[in-house]
C-alpha positions as CSV (number, residue, x, y, z in Angstrom):
1,M,0.1,0.1,0.1
2,R,0.8,3.8,-0.4
3,I,0.3,6.2,2.3
4,L,0.5,10.1,1.5
5,L,0.9,11.7,4.7
6,A,0.4,15.4,4.2
7,R,0.4,18.1,6.7
8,H,-2.0,20.8,6.7
9,G,-1.5,24.3,4.8
10,E,-0.5,27.5,6.3
11,T,-3.0,29.4,9.4
12,P,-2.7,33.2,10.2
13,W,-1.2,31.8,13.6
14,N,1.8,29.9,11.6
15,A,2.6,33.0,9.7
16,E,2.9,35.0,12.7
17,G,4.8,32.3,14.7
18,R,2.0,31.5,17.5
19,Y,1.6,28.3,18.9
20,Q,-1.5,26.9,17.8
21,G,-2.0,23.4,19.1
22,Q,-5.4,22.5,19.7
23,E,-6.9,25.8,19.1
24,D,-9.0,25.7,16.0
25,I,-7.5,28.0,13.7
26,P,-8.5,28.0,10.3
27,L,-6.2,28.1,6.8
28,S,-5.3,31.3,5.9
29,P,-5.6,32.5,2.1
30,V,-2.0,31.4,1.5
31,G,-2.7,28.0,3.3
32,E,-6.0,27.5,0.8
33,G,-3.6,28.1,-2.1
34,Q,-1.4,25.5,-0.9
35,A,-4.0,23.1,-0.4
36,R,-5.5,23.7,-3.7
37,A,-2.2,23.3,-4.9
38,L,-1.9,20.0,-3.4
39,G,-5.3,19.1,-4.8
40,E,-4.0,19.7,-8.2
41,R,-1.0,17.5,-7.8
42,L,-3.0,14.7,-6.5
43,R,-5.9,15.2,-9.2
44,E,-4.6,12.2,-11.5
45,V,-3.9,10.0,-8.2
46,S,-6.3,7.1,-7.1
47,I,-6.8,7.5,-3.9
48,T,-8.6,4.4,-1.8
49,R,-9.4,6.3,1.3
50,A,-8.7,9.5,3.3
51,V,-8.4,10.3,6.7
52,A,-7.7,13.4,8.8
53,S,-7.4,15.5,12.1
54,P,-10.8,16.9,12.9
55,L,-9.1,20.0,12.9
56,R,-10.6,22.3,10.5
57,R,-6.9,23.4,9.0
58,A,-6.7,19.9,8.5
59,R,-10.3,19.0,7.4
60,Y,-10.0,21.4,4.8
61,T,-6.6,20.4,3.6
62,A,-7.8,17.4,2.8
63,E,-11.3,18.4,1.4
64,L,-9.6,20.6,-0.7
65,A,-6.9,18.0,-1.4
66,L,-9.8,15.3,-2.5
67,G,-10.9,17.8,-5.0
68,Q,-14.1,16.4,-6.7
69,R,-13.6,13.0,-5.9
70,D,-16.9,11.2,-4.4
71,L,-14.6,10.0,-1.6
72,P,-15.5,10.4,2.3
73,L,-13.4,11.7,4.5
74,T,-12.8,10.2,8.0
75,L,-12.0,12.1,11.1
76,D,-9.9,10.9,14.0
77,P,-9.0,13.3,17.1
78,G,-6.3,10.8,17.5
79,L,-4.4,12.8,14.8
80,M,-5.0,16.0,16.6
81,E,-1.8,18.5,16.9
82,I,0.0,18.2,20.2
83,A,-1.7,20.1,23.0
84,H,0.5,22.8,23.8
85,G,-1.7,23.7,26.8
86,T,-1.2,27.3,28.0
87,W,1.6,28.1,25.4
88,E,-1.4,28.2,22.6
89,G,-1.7,31.4,21.2
90,L,1.9,32.6,22.3
91,L,4.7,33.8,20.5
92,A,7.7,32.1,21.1
93,S,9.1,35.7,22.4
94,E,6.3,35.7,24.8
95,I,7.0,32.3,26.2
96,R,10.8,32.8,26.2
97,E,9.3,35.7,28.9
98,T,7.2,33.4,31.2
99,D,8.7,30.0,30.4
100,P,12.4,30.2,29.2
101,E,13.7,26.9,30.7
102,R,11.0,24.7,28.9
103,L,11.2,26.6,25.7
104,R,14.8,25.9,26.1
105,Q,14.1,22.4,26.4
106,W,11.3,21.9,23.8
107,R,14.2,23.1,21.3
108,E,17.2,20.9,22.9
109,A,15.6,17.8,24.1
110,P,12.1,17.8,23.0
111,H,11.1,14.3,24.2
112,E,11.7,15.2,27.6
113,V,9.3,18.2,27.7
114,L,5.4,17.9,29.1
115,M,3.5,21.2,27.8
116,P,2.3,23.1,30.5
117,E,-1.5,21.7,30.9
118,G,-0.9,20.1,27.8
119,E,0.9,16.8,26.0
120,S,4.5,15.5,25.7
121,L,5.7,14.0,22.4
122,Q,4.8,10.4,23.7
123,H,1.6,11.3,24.7
124,V,0.9,12.0,20.9
125,L,2.7,9.0,19.8
126,D,0.7,7.2,21.9
127,R,-2.6,8.2,20.6
128,A,-1.7,9.3,16.7
129,W,0.1,5.7,15.8
130,P,-3.1,3.7,16.6
131,A,-5.2,6.5,14.6
132,F,-2.6,6.1,11.7
133,A,-2.7,2.3,12.2
134,R,-6.7,2.3,12.0
135,A,-6.7,4.3,8.6
136,T,-4.6,1.7,7.0
137,E,-6.9,-1.4,8.2
138,G,-7.9,-3.4,5.3
139,L,-5.8,-1.8,2.9
140,G,-4.1,-4.1,-0.2
141,D,-1.3,-3.5,-2.6
142,G,-2.4,-1.4,-5.0
143,D,-4.5,0.8,-2.4
144,T,-3.5,4.8,-1.8
145,L,-4.3,6.6,1.8
146,L,-4.3,9.9,2.4
147,V,-3.8,11.4,5.7
148,V,-3.8,15.0,6.5
149,A,-2.5,15.6,9.8
150,H,-0.2,18.2,11.6
151,D,3.3,19.0,12.2
152,A,4.3,17.5,15.4
153,V,2.0,14.2,14.3
154,N,3.7,13.9,11.6
155,R,7.1,14.0,13.0
156,V,6.4,11.7,15.5
157,L,4.8,9.1,13.2
158,L,8.0,9.6,11.1
159,C,10.2,9.1,14.0
160,K,8.4,5.8,14.6
161,I,8.6,4.7,10.9
162,L,12.2,5.8,10.7
163,G,13.3,3.8,14.0
164,I,14.8,7.0,15.4
165,P,14.2,8.3,18.8
166,L,11.9,11.4,19.3
167,A,14.9,13.3,20.7
168,Q,15.7,13.6,16.9
169,L,12.5,15.2,16.0
170,W,13.7,18.2,15.1
171,G,16.0,16.3,12.5
172,F,13.8,17.0,9.5
173,R,11.0,19.6,8.6
174,Q,7.2,19.7,7.7
175,A,6.1,22.1,5.6
176,P,2.6,23.2,4.8
177,T,1.1,20.6,2.7
178,T,3.9,18.6,2.5
179,I,3.9,15.3,1.6
180,N,5.4,12.4,2.8
181,L,5.2,9.0,0.9
182,L,5.4,5.8,2.8
183,E,4.9,2.4,0.9
184,G,4.6,-0.9,2.6
185,P,2.9,-4.4,3.0
186,D,1.6,-3.2,6.4
187,V,1.9,-0.3,9.0
188,D,4.5,-2.0,10.6
189,H,6.9,-2.3,7.5
190,L,6.9,1.0,5.8
191,E,9.7,2.7,4.2
192,V,9.8,6.5,3.7
193,V,10.2,7.2,0.0
194,R,9.6,10.9,-0.1
195,L,10.1,13.2,2.5
196,N,8.7,17.1,3.2
197,D,7.9,17.0,-0.5
198,C,6.3,20.4,-0.8
199,S,7.4,21.0,-4.6
200,H,3.5,21.9,-5.4
201,H,3.9,25.3,-4.0
202,T,7.4,25.9,-3.2
203,A,10.7,26.1,-4.9
204,L,13.5,24.0,-4.2
205,F,15.5,26.5,-1.9
206,G,12.4,28.5,-0.9
207,E,10.6,27.0,2.2
208,A,9.3,29.0,4.6
209,V,10.2,28.2,7.8
210,H,7.5,28.1,10.8
211,R,9.0,28.5,14.2
212,A,5.9,27.7,16.4
213,L,6.0,24.2,17.2
């Protein structure tokens, strides 16, 4: 089976550098354009099943990516973004004033951080991996699954697939509406074929880096 693991498009908070977590922030006009570009890129791809986070930035990205296909979209709360707790809505500069040590640790040892009134990366993996596995149930060799989730969710899933520790979370990027192509006979035997492919809307050296994760 083939899995297209995508991230949602840009939101106003992404552009501003605000931590959004599980706040239900919509796509910005830029994000809508990115999602439509993803849909155009996937227009000729036969998609068997589509699953997304219920947060509207992911849901709407999935809907635009599916385009005119007569295919139901399943929403799974296990794919929701990490809960940043009291950080949600804040800029990194604001967090640095009130919670500097945790912010430093989040950048240097993210696997050790429990968000204030929120989650850890292990919490995210513990709920996202079963959701990801559910999405693949019953798929065969010729099937293609589209999953639209979030930055941290994609990163923890990819860490597990690549067999690397969560401490290496910052070792790769997840751009808005990026595609990660995974292939394998089942969810426990996947290979990463493409990683952070956002060429449908961004030049090779033009990726925007969002700092709020």
